[in-house]
C-alpha positions in Angstrom: 87.6 109.7 109.3 88.8 112.7 107.3 89.5 112.4 103.6 93.1 113.5 104.1 93.9 110.8 106.6 92.3 108.1 104.4 94.5 108.5 101.4 96.8 105.6 102.2 93.8 103.4 102.9 92.1 104.3 99.6 95.3 103.6 97.7 95.6 100.2 99.5 91.9 99.5 98.9 92.3 100.2 95.1 95.5 98.3 94.6 94.2 95.3 96.6 91.5 94.8 94.0 88.7 95.6 96.3 86.9 98.1 94.0 84.8 95.9 91.7 85.4 96.7 88.0 88.6 98.6 88.7 91.6 96.6 87.5 95.1 96.9 88.8 96.3 99.3 86.0 93.3 101.6 86.4 93.7 101.5 90.2 97.3 102.7 89.8 96.1 105.5 87.6 93.4 106.5 90.0 96.0 106.7 92.8 98.5 108.5 90.6 95.7 111.1 89.7 95.6 112.1 93.3 92.1 110.6 94.1 92.4 109.9 97.8 89.0 108.9 99.1 85.7 107.3 97.8 83.9 110.6 98.5 86.2 112.3 96.1 85.5 109.9 93.2 83.1 111.3 90.5 82.3 110.1 87.1 83.8 113.2 85.6 87.1 112.7 87.4 87.3 109.1 86.3 86.3 109.9 82.7 89.4 112.2 82.5 91.6 109.2 82.9 92.8 107.6 79.6 90.7 104.7 78.5 87.7 105.4 80.8 84.5 106.3 79.0 81.8 108.2 80.7 79.6 105.1 80.8 82.4 103.1 82.5 83.1 105.9 84.9 79.4 105.9 86.0 79.6 102.1 86.5 82.8 102.4 88.5 81.2 105.0 90.8 78.2 102.8 91.3 80.4 99.8 92.1 82.4 101.9 94.5 79.3 103.1 96.3 78.2 99.5 96.7 81.7 98.5 98.0 81.7 101.3 100.6 81.3 98.8 103.5 84.4 97.0 102.2 86.3 100.3 102.0 85.3 101.1 105.6 86.6 97.8 106.8 89.8 98.3 104.7 90.3 101.7 106.2 90.2 100.2 109.7 92.6 97.4 108.7 95.0 99.9 107.1 95.0 102.0 110.3 95.9 98.9 112.3 98.6 97.9 109.8 96.7 94.8 108.9 96.3 93.2 105.5 93.7 95.3 103.6 92.7 92.4 101.4 90.9 90.8 104.4 88.3 93.5 104.3 86.1 91.8 101.7 86.0 88.6 103.7 85.3 90.5 106.9 82.3 92.2 105.4 80.9 89.0 104.0 81.0 87.3 107.4 
């Protein structure tokens, strides 16, 4: 799926708390910064956000990489207008 068509899914993924280590307030700032897809997330981009050190930015990118299967499931659920929070449980099964 193209990055542009995934922006709503990424926002839903972030705000649903599915990105390990990324709290609700940071998730809102990520979305507000115009970051629209996991492929667009870089440590440098995250470190530009207030309160995110370079070290934390690298940990967040690593966590996001590991959570990619959950994002992929969330993206499909979002496209089907289903509850994105179910993605983590779907991947664990």
